[in-house]
C-alpha positions, -999 to +999 in steps of 0.1 A: +753+278-243+751+247-265+759+225-238+738+242-214+710+235-235+718+197-244+721+194-205+687+207-200+670+182-228+687+157-216+673+160-178+638+168-192+642+133-212+654+115-179+625+131-159+601+125-186+610+088-187+612+083-147+574+097-144+564+073-172+580+044-154+566+050-119+531+060-140+534+025-156+547+006-123+513+027-103+490+014-129+502-020-131+475-049-129+451-025-144+436-027-178+441+005-184+471+028-202+490+061-192+470+076-221+435+062-209+440+078-176+450+108-188+419+110-209+400+102-178+414+131-158+409+154-185+372+147-189+368+152-149+382+185-154+361+195-182+332+185-163+343+205-135+345+236-159+379+237-143+402+262-162+437+251-158+449+286-158+428+296-128+438+264-105+469+253-089+478+218-090+469+212-056+437+226-054+431+207-091+443+173-072+419+183-043+388+187-065+396+153-089+399+136-054+362+146-042+350+139-076+366+101-071+351+098-033+312+111-044+315+091-077+321+064-060+298+064-037+273+076-066+280+040-085+280+017-053+241+034-045+235+028-080+247-010-084+235-020-046+200-036-055+187-070-054+155-088-076+124-082-071+115-113-062+139-113-031+124-076-023+089-085-026+088-113-001+110-097+022+084-067+022+058-093+031+079-105+056+083-072+073+045-070+075+041-105+092+027-089+121-007-079+101-039-102+100-035-136+086-057-129+060-038-094+049-005-114+048-024-141+028-040-116+002-002-098+001+014-134-007-017-140-035-011-111-053+029-114-052+029-148-069+007-134-096+030-105-104+059-130-103+043-152-130+049-127-156+078-135-174+111-118-168+101-098-135+113-123-103+148-117-111+146-083-127+167-057-106+144-032-085+166-004-093+165-011-129+124-009-131+110+016-148+073+030-146+064+018-182+076-016-170+056-014-135+027-004-156+031-034-182+036-060-151+000-048-137-015-052-166-001-086-175-007-094-139-044-079-129-055-065-163-086-083-164-104-070-133-099-028-124-103-042-084-072-064-086-055-036-106-062-012-079-050-033-052-017-047-070-009-012-079-009-004-040+008-033-035+037-028-061+038+007-043+044-005-010+074-030-025+092-003-041+087+020-008+105-008+011+131-014-013+135+027-013+136+024+027+165-005+021+186+016-006+177-012-028+160+017-052+164+053-056+127+061-065+093+045-068+086+043-103+048+030-094+041+067-083+040+077-122+017+047-128-018+060-132-046+048-108-074+040-128-112+053-117-136+032-102-171+044-109-189+037-076-220+013-079-254+033-066-261+022-032-292+003-029-302-001+007-323-030+018-357-018+022-371-020+056-399-048+050-365-069+039-348-059+071-378-070+092-380-106+072-345-107+085-352-104+122-381-127+119-360-155+102-335-152+127-358-157+156-365-191+142-350-218+165-322-228+138-310-196+133-315-176+168-276-178+176-270-152+149-296-127+163-268-109+180-245-106+147-277-095+125-281-065+152-244-056+149-245-058+112-278-038+109-280-012+135-241-008+143-228-009+108-202-035+113-185-055+084-193-091+086-158-099+091-158-076+117-183-095+134-171-128+131-139-118+148-154-098+179-145-110+210-172-112+243-151-082+259-157-061+226-193-057+236-198-032+263-233-040+274-234-010+305-221+011+283-243+007+254-211+003+229-190-020+206-156-017+204-141-024+171-106-033+179-075-021+151-068-058+148-106-065+139-114-035+118-107-040+080-088-007+076-064-013+108-081+017+129-106+010+159-136+027+166-162+029+189-202+023+176-233+029+200-259+001+204-291+017+193-325-001+187-319-018+222-354-035+219-341-057+192-316-072+218-346-088+240-336-122+248-307-123+224-283-152+230-247-133+237-225-152+216-209-149+182-215-187+168-187-207+151-187-214+117-199-181+113-197-173+076-219-204+067-243-192+093-246-163+079-250-173+044-281-200+057-300-172+074-299-148+043-310-178+023-338-186+047-345-153+044-354-156+006-331-121-005-320-136-038-296-106-045-269-096-015-246-072-025-215-073-003-218-051+029-250-046+022-263-040+057-236-017+064-248+005+033-282-001+047-272+013+083-254+045+065-284+051+044-309+054+067-289+067+097-277+101+071-313+106+064-327+103+099-299+117+124-283+139+096-250+140+114-223+131+093-195+138+116-216+111+141-217+087+111-182+093+098-168+080+133-195+053+134-186+039+101-148+043+104-140+067+077-110+088+076-133+114+062-168+126+053-159+129+017-174+093+007-203+097+030-212+129+014-209+116-024-226+081-017-252+085+011-264+124+014-279+125-018-294+086-014-329+087-035-342+053-021-345+063+013-372+086+027-374+102+059-406+081+070-385+049+059-358+059+082-378+067+109-397+034+108-359+016+106-350+031+136-383+029+154-369+005+180-343+033+192 
């Protein structure tokens, strides 16, 4: 009996020694001991919530292999990223087909972000909402408008990175968008509009007559007028086509041409050096305070009072909804029905 026990113990020791030797051979070259490997296996089993008594060896091995497979994928995904600077420039390259002015603005805002210390080489995946908020504050904190635009561009950079698998979330979504209090709309008076029309009839400004008409009675933006092509004005149909490439928002629209009496004798041209010509016309009219897009706002203010058709005005302005029109033009206190009728008197 004692001899049998001795034999069993010797065989067990030999088996253990063999397993230990094999384990060491398998792990040769790894900076881990057999004990380290055993601890990791125990941690995995505990995290799985598996009871050793309730699962056999083959099933446990299968589960551990699945843990390794999914874990490796998760680690690779987590470590797959790129510096913020690289992703930012790649996101701009992906939008190279946009208008030149749009691409120029994007580059300008990205350069301002990259001037912030520590941002350029920061891994995109590692950036948090707190870091994004601090970045925006450092780069654009002095201007509410720039902050909002910078936030939109930063959001687009992370969206691009997310599509590329370089980050798993977009932390900019958790950065608050500061509210801008819209300034009161102050349209030009009918008297001021007529003064512009008198000045544009003078020989040195006649080439701007069509432009003034499109700004005043079609509600186009200055940049949209400057980019129009001759074929965009359909004289026989009495409408102006604002192509997506011309529009500020990238959406096209068709605007009817009202007050056609204003077009008598007009030269059908959009002159070169448009910006300077437009500035000279305003200066000649003696209008000192000139708000951006004021003629577009003037058109919308008188249109809302005279026609009382927000759906039509929304389409002509190129707005996605009538919400802005309702908040800014419907209750315009500076325009009376009589003034609106005088404005469109040449219809």
